[in-house]
N, C-alpha and C positions, 0 to 999 in steps of 0.2 A: 337334065336334072330330074325330070319326072320319071325317067327310066331307072335311075339309080334308086329312087324312093320306092318304086314298084318292086325292084329286085330285092331291096332290103326288107320290104314287107313280106314278100314271098319266102325269103330265107328265114325270117323270124317265125312265120307260120309253120314252115317245115321243121324248124328246130323244136317248136312247141309240140308239134305232133309226134316227133321222135321221143321227146321226154315223156309225153303221155303214154306212149306204147311201152317204154322202158319201165315206167312206174307201175303199169298194169302187170308186167311180168314179174317185177320184184316184190310187189305187195302180195302177201299170201292171201289167197282167196279163202274166206271162211265158208266152208261147205257143210261140215258136220258139226260145227260148234253152235253155240247159242249165245246171243247177246242178251243181257238182262238189263233193263232200265227201270228205274223207280218212277212211276207215273205220279205226277203231282197235279192236283186240280188246277185248272186254268192255264196250264203250261203244256205246250206241244213238245218242247224239249227236243230230245234226240230223234224222236219218231219221224219228224219231217226230214231231217238229215239222212236218216236211214233209208227212207223211201227214195230220196234223191240218189244216194250212193248205189242202191240196188238197181235203179233205173239205168245207171251208167255201167252196171256190170261189175262194180268193184266189191260188192258184198253179196254173198249168196246164202248166208246162214239165216236162221230164224231169229227174230227179235221177240222177246217175251217182256211185256210191260207188267210190272207189279202194280195192281190197282190200289191206289191209296185215295179212294173217294173221287175217282175221275168223273168228269161231267159226261152226261149221256152222249152228247154230240161227239166228244173225243173218242168214246168207246166205239161208236158207230163208224167213224172215219177210220180208226185203227183196224177194225175188223174188215172193212172194205179193202184196205191196203194189204191184208194178209198178215197183220201183226197179231200175235197171240197175247191174250190178256189173262192174268191169273191173280189170285189174291195172295197175300203174304203167307197165309197158311198153306196154300197149295204149292208154293214155290219149292220147298225141299223135295216134294214128291216129283214135281216137274223136272227138277235137275237131277233126280235120282241120287240124292245125297244119302250117305249111309250104306250104300251098296258096296260090296267088296268086288274087286277086280280079279279075274282069274288069269 
């Protein structure tokens, strides 16, 4: 009986690993894009999820947080994690809005 349980467990782990690999191939990797998130004081929001997804290799693009009076410790943590911070006034320039494509 214990052998069947061990075999079922190993089969489940193998299936989960296969699904993980397939999801990694099917999900488009964001390499040249930019994710923009509205930073709200007192909330970590998406930045923690972004750091986790980036550590797993599922996200490779830049996260830009729009500073809406973020706390100083939030700013420091985000900069340590490689997250860019800009003000609402700087955002159009950062995203290069208004430029024409050739």
